[in-house]
VOPAGU-2260 file (C-alpha; in pm, 1 decimal, decimal comma):
REM VOPAGU-2260
SITE   aa  ch    i         X         Y         Z
SITE  MET   A    0    1032,8   -1417,2   -1259,1
SITE  ASP   A    1     733,5   -1511,3   -1401,8
SITE  PHE   A    2     550,8   -1276,2   -1627,9
SITE  ARG   A    3     241,6   -1534,9   -1704,7
SITE  ASP   A    4     -67,7   -1541,4   -1529,5
SITE  THR   A    5    -127,9   -1868,3   -1382,9
SITE  PRO   A    6    -423,8   -2042,4   -1554,0
SITE  GLU   A    7    -641,9   -1948,8   -1235,9
SITE  GLU   A    8    -541,6   -1627,2   -1261,7
SITE  ALA   A    9    -615,5   -1611,2   -1635,0
SITE  THR   A   10    -944,0   -1709,4   -1578,8
SITE  TYR   A   11    -990,3   -1410,5   -1296,6
SITE  ARG   A   12    -861,7   -1174,1   -1516,3
SITE  ALA   A   13   -1122,8   -1232,8   -1798,1
SITE  GLU   A   14   -1387,1   -1243,8   -1573,0
SITE  VAL   A   15   -1283,8    -892,4   -1408,8
SITE  ARG   A   16   -1230,6    -756,6   -1773,4
SITE  ALA   A   17   -1541,8    -875,9   -1870,5
SITE  TRP   A   18   -1698,4    -714,9   -1564,9
SITE  LEU   A   19   -1544,6    -396,9   -1636,2
SITE  GLN   A   20   -1679,2    -408,8   -2018,7
SITE  ALA   A   21   -2018,3    -438,2   -1883,9
SITE  SER   A   22   -2023,5    -172,0   -1650,5
SITE  ALA   A   23   -1749,3      96,7   -1717,2
SITE  GLU   A   24   -1616,1     285,3   -2003,9
SITE  PRO   A   25   -1288,8     228,6   -2151,2
SITE  ARG   A   26   -1031,3     511,5   -2145,7
SITE  THR   A   27    -900,7     624,9   -2494,9
SITE  SER   A   28    -557,0     785,4   -2384,9
SITE  ASP   A   29    -325,2     734,2   -2108,2
SITE  GLU   A   30    -372,7    1072,9   -1987,8
SITE  GLN   A   31    -780,4    1052,0   -2001,0
SITE  ARG   A   32    -900,3    1088,0   -1623,4
SITE  PHE   A   33   -1263,3    1025,7   -1472,3
SITE  GLY   A   34   -1421,2    1333,8   -1373,6
SITE  GLU   A   35   -1254,2    1587,8   -1558,6
SITE  GLY   A   36   -1513,0    1900,0   -1549,8
SITE  LEU   A   37   -1687,4    1777,4   -1250,8
SITE  ASP   A   38   -1667,1    1949,4    -937,6
SITE  ASP   A   39   -1605,3    1766,1    -568,3
SITE  ALA   A   40   -1972,3    1720,5    -490,9
SITE  ALA   A   41   -2038,8    1537,0    -818,6
SITE  ARG   A   42   -1710,3    1329,7    -825,7
SITE  ILE   A   43   -1759,7    1218,3    -502,5
SITE  ALA   A   44   -2132,2    1141,4    -552,1
SITE  ALA   A   45   -1996,4     965,9    -881,9
SITE  ALA   A   46   -1720,9     761,1    -648,7
SITE  ARG   A   47   -1979,8     664,7    -431,1
SITE  ALA   A   48   -2187,7     512,1    -684,1
SITE  TRP   A   49   -1938,9     322,3    -833,5
SITE  GLN   A   50   -1807,1     193,2    -523,1
SITE  ARG   A   51   -2200,2      94,2    -496,0
SITE  ARG   A   52   -2104,7    -158,1    -786,1
SITE  LYS   A   53   -1815,6    -305,9    -696,9
SITE  ALA   A   54   -1946,8    -427,3    -412,1
SITE  ALA   A   55   -2223,4    -578,4    -538,9
SITE  ALA   A   56   -2008,9    -766,6    -763,1
SITE  GLY   A   57   -1753,1    -875,3    -525,0
SITE  TYR   A   58   -1470,8    -644,5    -618,4
SITE  ALA   A   59   -1513,8    -368,3    -335,5
SITE  ALA   A   60   -1289,0    -570,0    -100,3
SITE  ILE   A   61   -1130,8    -869,8    -285,2
SITE  THR   A   62    -878,1    -972,0     -27,7
SITE  TRP   A   63   -1096,0    -930,6     313,5
SITE  PRO   A   64   -1188,8   -1237,7     475,7
SITE  ARG   A   65   -1586,2   -1293,9     406,4
SITE  GLU   A   66   -1640,7   -1228,4     790,5
SITE  TRP   A   67   -1560,8    -884,4     781,4
SITE  GLY   A   68   -1770,2    -843,0     450,5
SITE  GLY   A   69   -1477,9    -941,8     154,9
SITE  SER   A   70   -1459,0   -1185,0     -93,9
SITE  GLY   A   71   -1170,5   -1387,1      65,1
SITE  GLY   A   72    -958,3   -1362,7    -237,1
SITE  THR   A   73    -575,3   -1351,5    -272,7
SITE  ALA   A   74    -351,7   -1034,6    -305,2
SITE  MET   A   75    -302,7   -1148,5    -656,5
SITE  GLN   A   76    -642,3   -1092,6    -745,7
SITE  GLN   A   77    -646,3    -761,8    -584,6
SITE  VAL   A   78    -364,7    -668,5    -806,8
SITE  ILE   A   79    -521,6    -832,8   -1143,2
SITE  TYR   A   80    -831,8    -627,6   -1075,0
SITE  GLY   A   81    -617,8    -297,2   -1023,1
SITE  GLN   A   82    -486,7    -353,9   -1330,7
SITE  GLU   A   83    -742,0    -443,8   -1525,8
SITE  GLU   A   84    -957,8    -100,1   -1355,4
SITE  GLU   A   85    -633,1      92,7   -1465,3
SITE  ARG   A   86    -804,5      62,8   -1868,4
SITE  PHE   A   87   -1144,2     173,3   -1769,9
SITE  LEU   A   88   -1237,8     541,4   -1711,4
SITE  VAL   A   89   -1366,3     491,8   -1375,2
SITE  PRO   A   90   -1347,8     740,2   -1039,6
SITE  ARG   A   91   -1030,8     726,6    -856,5
SITE  MET   A   92    -861,3     890,4    -575,6
SITE  VAL   A   93   -1147,6     876,3    -340,2
SITE  PHE   A   94   -1179,3     531,1    -183,2
SITE  GLU   A   95    -830,6     415,4    -183,1
SITE  ASN   A   96    -743,9     460,9     173,8
SITE  SER   A   97   -1073,2     349,8     311,5
SITE  ILE   A   98   -1025,4       9,9     158,9
SITE  GLY   A   99    -654,5     -21,2     115,7
SITE  GLN   A  100    -551,6      99,7     495,3
SITE  CYS   A  101    -834,3     258,7     708,5
SITE  LEU   A  102   -1124,4     -32,4     724,9
SITE  PRO   A  103    -879,1    -298,7     769,3
SITE  THR   A  104    -731,4    -141,6    1042,1
SITE  VAL   A  105   -1081,9     -72,0    1222,6
SITE  ALA   A  106   -1219,5    -442,4    1132,9
SITE  MET   A  107    -871,3    -597,5    1287,4
SITE  TRP   A  108    -850,6    -365,5    1592,3
SITE  ALA   A  109   -1194,7    -236,4    1675,2
SITE  ALA   A  110   -1443,5    -320,3    1924,8
SITE  PRO   A  111   -1680,4    -552,5    1775,5
SITE  ALA   A  112   -1957,5    -338,4    1793,8
SITE  VAL   A  113   -1753,9     -74,6    1667,2
SITE  ARG   A  114   -1648,4    -277,7    1372,8
SITE  GLU   A  115   -1983,1    -375,7    1287,4
SITE  ARG   A  116   -2109,2     -38,2    1246,7
SITE  HIS   A  117   -1836,1     106,8    1041,5
SITE  VAL   A  118   -1693,1    -204,7     794,4
SITE  PRO   A  119   -2016,3    -285,2     589,4
SITE  ARG   A  120   -2097,3      73,3     540,7
SITE  GLY   A  121   -1722,1     139,8     405,2
SITE  ILE   A  122   -1753,9    -135,6     150,8
SITE  VAL   A  123   -2049,0     -28,7     -39,5
SITE  GLY   A  124   -1940,8     370,5      -9,2
SITE  ASP   A  125   -2150,7     503,9     257,8
SITE  GLU   A  126   -1829,6     612,6     442,3
SITE  ILE   A  127   -1534,3     750,5     328,0
SITE  TRP   A  128   -1235,6     758,8     537,9
SITE  CYS   A  129    -887,3     926,3     584,0
SITE  GLN   A  130    -554,8     825,4     756,3
SITE  LEU   A  131    -441,4    1081,6     984,8
SITE  PHE   A  132     -69,4    1053,8    1093,8
SITE  SER   A  133     176,3    1314,3     949,9
SITE  GLU   A  134     185,7    1588,0    1132,2
SITE  PRO   A  135     405,5    1933,6    1091,2
SITE  ALA   A  136     695,3    1778,9    1298,4
SITE  ALA   A  137     652,7    1405,3    1223,0
SITE  GLY   A  138     621,1    1290,6     870,6
SITE  SER   A  139     868,1    1020,4     780,0
SITE  ASP   A  140     958,7     982,7    1154,4
SITE  THR   A  141     637,5     858,9    1266,9
SITE  GLY   A  142     721,7     796,9    1628,6
SITE  GLY   A  143     745,0    1215,8    1643,1
SITE  ILE   A  144     370,6    1265,9    1686,0
SITE  ARG   A  145     284,8    1527,4    1947,3
SITE  THR   A  146     -89,4    1548,5    1891,4
SITE  ARG   A  147    -242,8    1502,3    2252,9
SITE  ALA   A  148    -471,0    1241,3    2377,4
SITE  GLU   A  149    -548,7    1309,0    2722,3
SITE  ARG   A  150    -838,8    1048,8    2921,8
SITE  GLN   A  151   -1119,0    1170,1    3105,2
SITE  GLY   A  152   -1361,6     879,5    3195,9
SITE  ASP   A  153   -1478,8     702,5    2929,8
SITE  GLU   A  154   -1354,2     986,7    2672,2
SITE  TRP   A  155   -1052,3    1109,0    2511,5
SITE  LEU   A  156    -952,1    1470,7    2453,4
SITE  ILE   A  157    -745,7    1530,1    2154,0
SITE  ASN   A  158    -581,1    1828,4    2055,9
SITE  GLY   A  159    -316,7    1876,7    1765,6
SITE  GLN   A  160    -246,5    1940,6    1404,8
SITE  LYS   A  161    -258,0    1691,7    1115,7
SITE  VAL   A  162     -85,9    1779,9     771,7
SITE  TRP   A  163     -82,1    1598,6     417,3
SITE  THR   A  164    -427,8    1456,0     475,2
SITE  SER   A  165    -518,9    1322,5     161,0
SITE  GLY   A  166    -923,4    1345,0     104,9
SITE  ALA   A  167   -1000,5    1483,1     448,1
SITE  HIS   A  168   -1215,8    1768,9     321,7
SITE  PHE   A  169   -1447,8    1498,4     185,1
SITE  CYS   A  170   -1410,7    1231,9     448,7
SITE  ASP   A  171   -1683,5    1106,5     688,2
SITE  TYR   A  172   -1416,8     927,7     951,2
SITE  GLY   A  173   -1046,4     895,0    1003,9
SITE  ILE   A  174    -799,6     712,9    1198,9
SITE  LEU   A  175    -595,5     937,4    1419,8
SITE  LEU   A  176    -269,3     828,4    1605,3
SITE  ALA   A  177    -198,1    1051,5    1910,3
SITE  ARG   A  178      55,9    1056,0    2196,5
SITE  SER   A  179    -124,5     931,4    2490,2
SITE  ASP   A  180     196,2     933,5    2724,1
SITE  TRP   A  181     501,2    1152,3    2727,0
SITE  ASP   A  182     686,7     970,4    2956,1
SITE  LYS   A  183     727,8     653,0    2751,3
SITE  PRO   A  184     964,3     645,0    2433,6
SITE  LYS   A  185     839,7     799,5    2166,6
SITE  GLN   A  186     733,0     453,6    1985,3
SITE  LYS   A  187     561,2     303,1    2296,3
SITE  GLY   A  188     351,0     605,7    2393,9
SITE  LEU   A  189     120,7     660,1    2106,1
SITE  THR   A  190    -278,8     541,9    2102,0
SITE  MET   A  191    -537,7     491,3    1776,6
SITE  PHE   A  192    -872,8     624,0    1720,3
SITE  ILE   A  193   -1148,5     654,9    1531,4
SITE  VAL   A  194   -1241,9    1029,2    1482,5
SITE  ASP   A  195   -1564,7    1151,1    1330,0
SITE  MET   A  196   -1457,4    1420,9    1044,2
SITE  LYS   A  197   -1708,0    1620,2    1117,7
SITE  ALA   A  198   -1722,1    1613,5    1520,3
SITE  PRO   A  199   -1674,8    1985,6    1699,4
SITE  GLY   A  200   -1317,4    2111,4    1732,0
SITE  VAL   A  201   -1214,7    1957,4    1377,3
SITE  GLU   A  202   -1084,7    2203,5    1131,6
SITE  ILE   A  203   -1006,6    2100,9     781,4
SITE  ARG   A  204    -808,0    2336,5     567,5
SITE  PRO   A  205    -713,0    2254,9     236,7
SITE  ILE   A  206    -383,7    2299,3     105,0
SITE  HIS   A  207    -356,7    2431,2    -257,3
SITE  GLN   A  208     -43,7    2302,7    -463,1
SITE  MET   A  209     113,1    2423,8    -745,1
SITE  SER   A  210     -11,9    2161,5    -980,4
SITE  GLY   A  211    -367,0    2321,7    -910,0
SITE  ASP   A  212    -514,7    2043,2    -706,3
SITE  THR   A  213    -633,6    2057,4    -337,7
SITE  GLU   A  214    -571,7    1679,3    -295,6
SITE  PHE   A  215    -413,3    1715,1      53,4
SITE  ASN   A  216    -526,6    1905,6     394,8
SITE  GLU   A  217    -416,8    2060,3     732,0
SITE  VAL   A  218    -657,2    1916,7    1035,2
SITE  PHE   A  219    -671,3    2106,5    1336,1
SITE  LEU   A  220    -801,1    1943,9    1637,8
SITE  THR   A  221    -896,5    2150,1    1918,8
SITE  ASP   A  222   -1074,5    1958,5    2225,1
SITE  VAL   A  223   -1217,4    1683,3    1999,1
SITE  ARG   A  224   -1419,4    1474,5    2193,7
SITE  ILE   A  225   -1353,6    1057,9    2120,7
SITE  PRO   A  226   -1493,6     776,0    2331,2
SITE  ASP   A  227   -1304,3     522,5    2441,3
SITE  ALA   A  228   -1523,2     269,1    2274,4
SITE  ASN   A  229   -1346,0     429,0    1954,1
SITE  ARG   A  230    -971,5     338,7    2053,1
SITE  LEU   A  231    -820,4      99,0    1799,3
SITE  GLY   A  232    -607,6    -127,5    2018,3
SITE  GLU   A  233    -478,5     -90,5    2358,9
SITE  VAL   A  234    -344,5     201,3    2543,8
SITE  ASP   A  235     -43,1     342,1    2419,7
SITE  GLY   A  236      -7,6      37,9    2196,9
SITE  GLY   A  237     -99,1     245,6    1889,5
SITE  TRP   A  238     263,1     167,3    1725,3
SITE  LYS   A  239     154,6    -186,3    1670,4
SITE  VAL   A  240    -178,1     -75,5    1463,1
SITE  MET   A  241     -10,0     170,3    1294,9
SITE  LEU   A  242     219,3    -101,5    1139,1
SITE  SER   A  243     -74,9    -314,2    1050,7
SITE  THR   A  244    -206,2     -16,8     847,6
SITE  LEU   A  245     125,9      60,3     693,1
SITE  MET   A  246     132,6    -359,2     569,9
SITE  HIS   A  247    -184,7    -309,1     380,5
SITE  GLU   A  248      24,2     -69,9     131,1
SITE  ARG   A  249     169,9    -379,3     -22,6
SITE  LEU   A  250    -101,3    -457,4    -288,9
SITE  ALA   A  251     -24,5    -100,4    -426,7
SITE  ILE   A  252     248,1    -262,4    -607,3
SITE  GLY   A  253     171,5    -192,9    -992,1
SITE  GLY   A  254     -59,4      47,6    -879,8
SITE  HIS   A  255     -83,2     430,6   -1056,8
SITE  LEU   A  256     311,7     470,4   -1134,7
SITE  PRO   A  257     323,2     603,3   -1504,8
SITE  THR   A  258     496,8     342,5   -1736,2
SITE  HIS   A  259     444,7     511,6   -2049,7
SITE  LEU   A  260     632,7     837,0   -2047,7
SITE  HIS   A  261     832,2     731,4   -2306,4
SITE  ARG   A  262     560,0     768,4   -2567,9
SITE  ASN   A  263     466,2    1121,5   -2438,3
SITE  LEU   A  264     830,3    1225,5   -2485,3
SITE  ILE   A  265     783,0    1099,1   -2855,8
SITE  GLN   A  266     472,6    1300,9   -2925,5
SITE  VAL   A  267     599,7    1633,3   -2763,0
SITE  ALA   A  268     908,8    1596,7   -2963,1
SITE  ARG   A  269     735,5    1545,4   -3276,8
SITE  THR   A  270     615,9    1920,4   -3234,0
SITE  ALA   A  271     900,8    2048,9   -3051,3
SITE  ARG   A  272    1191,0    2244,6   -3215,7
SITE  TRP   A  273    1556,5    2183,3   -3106,1
SITE  ASN   A  274    1839,0    2369,9   -3261,8
SITE  GLY   A  275    1642,0    2453,7   -3544,3
SITE  ARG   A  276    1500,0    2142,6   -3629,4
SITE  PRO   A  277    1238,4    1877,6   -3518,8
SITE  ALA   A  278    1308,8    1743,3   -3181,8
SITE  LEU   A  279    1320,0    1408,3   -3253,4
SITE  ASP   A  280    1584,4    1417,1   -3541,3
SITE  ASP   A  281    1841,1    1492,7   -3259,7
SITE  GLU   A  282    2028,8    1218,6   -3168,9
SITE  ARG   A  283    2061,5    1377,6   -2781,1
SITE  VAL   A  284    1678,2    1381,1   -2774,0
SITE  LYS   A  285    1638,4     991,9   -2907,5
SITE  GLU   A  286    1944,1     928,5   -2629,8
SITE  ARG   A  287    1716,2    1099,6   -2367,4
SITE  ILE   A  288    1426,0     917,6   -2482,4
SITE  ALA   A  289    1576,6     568,5   -2460,0
SITE  ASN   A  290    1687,9     648,1   -2134,8
SITE  ALA   A  291    1354,8     703,9   -2014,5
SITE  PHE   A  292    1203,4     402,1   -2176,5
SITE  LEU   A  293    1513,3     184,3   -2005,6
SITE  SER   A  294    1420,2     340,2   -1650,5
SITE  GLN   A  295    1059,6     245,4   -1656,5
SITE  HIS   A  296    1135,0     -94,9   -1803,4
SITE  GLY   A  297    1314,5    -134,5   -1496,3
SITE  VAL   A  298    1047,8     -22,2   -1289,3
SITE  GLU   A  299     806,4    -271,1   -1439,6
SITE  LEU   A  300    1102,0    -535,7   -1379,7
SITE  ILE   A  301    1053,0    -449,9   -1007,5
SITE  ILE   A  302     688,6    -452,9   -1019,7
SITE  ALA   A  303     697,3    -792,4   -1189,3
SITE  ARG   A  304     938,1    -897,0    -921,8
SITE  GLY   A  305     666,3    -842,1    -643,0
SITE  LEU   A  306     383,7    -970,8    -827,0
SITE  THR   A  307     559,7   -1283,7    -888,0
SITE  ALA   A  308     601,2   -1304,1    -540,9
SITE  LEU   A  309     257,3   -1262,0    -470,1
SITE  SER   A  310     127,8   -1496,8    -725,5
SITE  GLN   A  311     306,1   -1756,9    -528,2
SITE  GLY   A  312     157,9   -1678,3    -215,7
SITE  ARG   A  313     495,7   -1491,1     -82,8
SITE  GLU   A  314     524,0   -1110,7      62,9
SITE  PRO   A  315     743,6    -896,7    -179,3
SITE  GLY   A  316    1070,0    -854,7     -14,9
SITE  PRO   A  317    1210,1    -496,0     132,1
SITE  GLU   A  318    1384,0    -455,1    -217,3
SITE  MET   A  319    1040,8    -272,0    -307,3
SITE  SER   A  320    1139,4      -4,1    -156,7
SITE  ILE   A  321    1334,7      72,5    -501,5
SITE  LEU   A  322    1051,9      76,7    -703,7
SITE  LYS   A  323     974,2     440,8    -555,2
SITE  LEU   A  324    1322,7     570,2    -559,3
SITE  VAL   A  325    1363,8     504,5    -925,8
SITE  ALA   A  326    1004,1     581,3   -1029,9
SITE  GLY   A  327    1007,9     898,6    -853,7
SITE  ARG   A  328    1350,2    1017,6    -959,9
SITE  GLY   A  329    1268,2     914,9   -1341,9
SITE  ILE   A  330     909,5    1053,0   -1332,2
SITE  LEU   A  331    1096,8    1382,2   -1226,8
SITE  ASP   A  332    1371,0    1375,8   -1499,0
SITE  ILE   A  333    1139,1    1290,6   -1788,9
SITE  ALA   A  334     899,6    1533,7   -1716,5
SITE  GLY   A  335    1140,9    1796,5   -1680,8
SITE  PHE   A  336    1315,0    1702,1   -1994,0
SITE  ALA   A  337     988,8    1753,5   -2208,1
SITE  LEU   A  338     963,1    2092,1   -2039,8
SITE  GLU   A  339    1337,9    2136,3   -2154,5
SITE  MET   A  340    1238,8    2056,1   -2529,1
SITE  ALA   A  341     983,7    2345,6   -2546,8
SITE  GLY   A  342    1257,5    2617,7   -2452,2
SITE  PRO   A  343    1140,7    2876,1   -2259,7
SITE  GLU   A  344     740,0    2817,9   -2402,9
SITE  GLY   A  345     765,1    2492,1   -2163,5
SITE  LEU   A  346     670,0    2745,0   -1898,0
SITE  VAL   A  347     362,5    2878,0   -2063,9
SITE  ALA   A  348      22,4    2718,1   -1955,0
SITE  HIS   A  349     -64,8    2415,1   -2189,1
SITE  GLN   A  350    -395,1    2576,5   -2287,5
SITE  ASP   A  351    -165,2    2804,5   -2490,3
SITE  LEU   A  352     100,2    2556,7   -2592,6
SITE  GLY   A  353    -110,2    2285,5   -2711,3
SITE  LYS   A  354    -305,6    1984,7   -2524,3
SITE  GLU   A  355     -21,3    1743,1   -2555,3
SITE  TRP   A  356     167,2    1907,1   -2282,5
SITE  ALA   A  357    -110,3    1895,9   -2030,8
SITE  PHE   A  358       6,4    1579,6   -1864,1
SITE  LEU   A  359     380,1    1662,2   -1856,2
SITE  GLN   A  360     347,4    1951,0   -1709,9
SITE  GLN   A  361      61,0    1826,4   -1454,9
SITE  LEU   A  362     357,1    1555,0   -1382,3
SITE  TRP   A  363     621,8    1828,0   -1341,4
SITE  LEU   A  364     435,2    1976,2   -1109,3
SITE  SER   A  365     325,2    1680,6    -876,7
SITE  ALA   A  366     668,4    1477,6    -935,2
SITE  PRO   A  367     797,1    1668,6    -608,3
SITE  GLY   A  368     532,0    1487,6    -388,4
SITE  ILE   A  369     581,6    1127,9    -538,7
SITE  ARG   A  370     924,0    1170,0    -397,0
SITE  LEU   A  371     771,7    1246,5     -16,7
SITE  ALA   A  372     452,2    1056,6     -16,4
SITE  GLY   A  373     489,6     687,6     132,3
SITE  GLY   A  374     870,4     751,7     276,9
SITE  THR   A  375    1087,4    1023,4     163,7
SITE  ASP   A  376    1374,0     900,3     -76,5
SITE  GLU   A  377    1620,6     914,0     256,9
SITE  ILE   A  378    1427,7     675,5     416,5
SITE  LEU   A  379    1365,1     453,9     121,9
SITE  ARG   A  380    1764,5     466,9      87,9
SITE  ASN   A  381    1797,8     356,9     448,9
SITE  VAL   A  382    1552,0      55,7     423,3
SITE  VAL   A  383    1742,1     -70,9      89,8
SITE  ALA   A  384    2072,7     -42,8     288,1
SITE  GLU   A  385    1976,2    -168,0     591,1
SITE  ARG   A  386    1744,1    -460,6     457,1
SITE  VAL   A  387    1858,0    -554,9     123,3
SITE  LEU   A  388    2230,1    -483,9     143,4
SITE  GLY   A  389    2256,7    -540,6     480,3
SITE  LEU   A  390    2483,6    -264,1     560,1
SITE  PRO   A  391    2471,3    -133,6     970,1
SITE  GLY   A  392    2200,1      18,8    1091,1
SITE  GLU   A  393    2199,5     410,5    1137,9
SITE  ILE   A  394    2273,9     511,0    1488,7
SITE  ARG   A  395    1951,9     620,7    1689,8
SITE  THR   A  396    2004,4     736,9    2032,5
SITE  ASP   A  397    1622,6     807,1    2130,5
SITE  ARG   A  398    1495,3     507,4    2092,7
SITE  GLU   A  399    1460,7     463,3    2497,9
SITE  LEU   A  400    1431,7     848,0    2583,2
SITE  PRO   A  401    1125,5     917,9    2711,6
SITE  PHE   A  402     955,4    1114,7    2482,0
SITE  ARG   A  403     920,7    1463,0    2678,9
SITE  GLU   A  404    1284,8    1463,8    2720,2
SITE  LEU   A  405    1362,3    1477,3    2330,6
SITE  GLU   A  406    1507,0    1791,5    2179,9
SITE  ARG   A  407    1252,9    2011,0    2030,7
């Protein structure tokens, strides 16, 4: 692995950093986030304004081809921008799905007139997009989708339910995967569409998480009509379109996984009591902090491996699946140990316990979701076993059966 920027990368990093310093406020701590105290409307308005500024400067769609309205840059340039932007207090978790997955899919698969209508507006922040794949009976197994798409002339009638749709409550459009043929095997009877999130028959219900957030949503689709012009790819070819969508996730390497948690542990260990004395004086506490540091350092090395591949013009390999496995388990362990140090008071809200506990409590409540989103631990272990270690593949008996014959 090479931890150094190439001369070209160093020049680009300096340009990005200079623009960010002139355009945004630096973060003063690892835990600080943009928009604390803002309501949803104000936060979304600020995100749209920031997206417009990025688009004007050429940083909104760095890796996209110029004919799509992008900058024609490299994957490594996108990673560098993400690393530098992380240092600044800017809106997040609004346009990530639009730019990272949905709009590249529209640009690749939509009819020219549809592409020209949506892609430029998405780049500058006039439209926000979400991804409607997961369902109550189809999470990690995307091929199990049951939302029904029935063709009626030049339109499609959509009925079904989606779940865990990030940002659906503030999005304008979404890319929707639905079952168009129940007599084909489960991965061969799917079709992808563009859906207007404000269309009649679309009902969005926020999911209230135990962390207090409402990032995810259930989406109910009842007799929603979608023109065939808004189909992405061939009829029954949605699996191929879906794979191209997920391909863009590789640029999330080194994104928002926290790698500073040992510092948070040290901070709370200075004030917590452990067996009647300061927790930081206890050898077992020191050992757990050291283990946290080593676990996070391992995550950083996996990220560095992926970044090295990108820097050399290669695709990161399937071993990157190890990243979320290690990070997800580590985050849960570290946050849990922090609350353990507080004793019974660890269950008291941080407003009463002290602000230094806020981030770790939030992390503890959010950590289970990290192990589910983007592929469960079990799915990722299969990827590592089969594609990294070369072990025999898991037996699958449903690949060639018509979907309607599969056990419900």
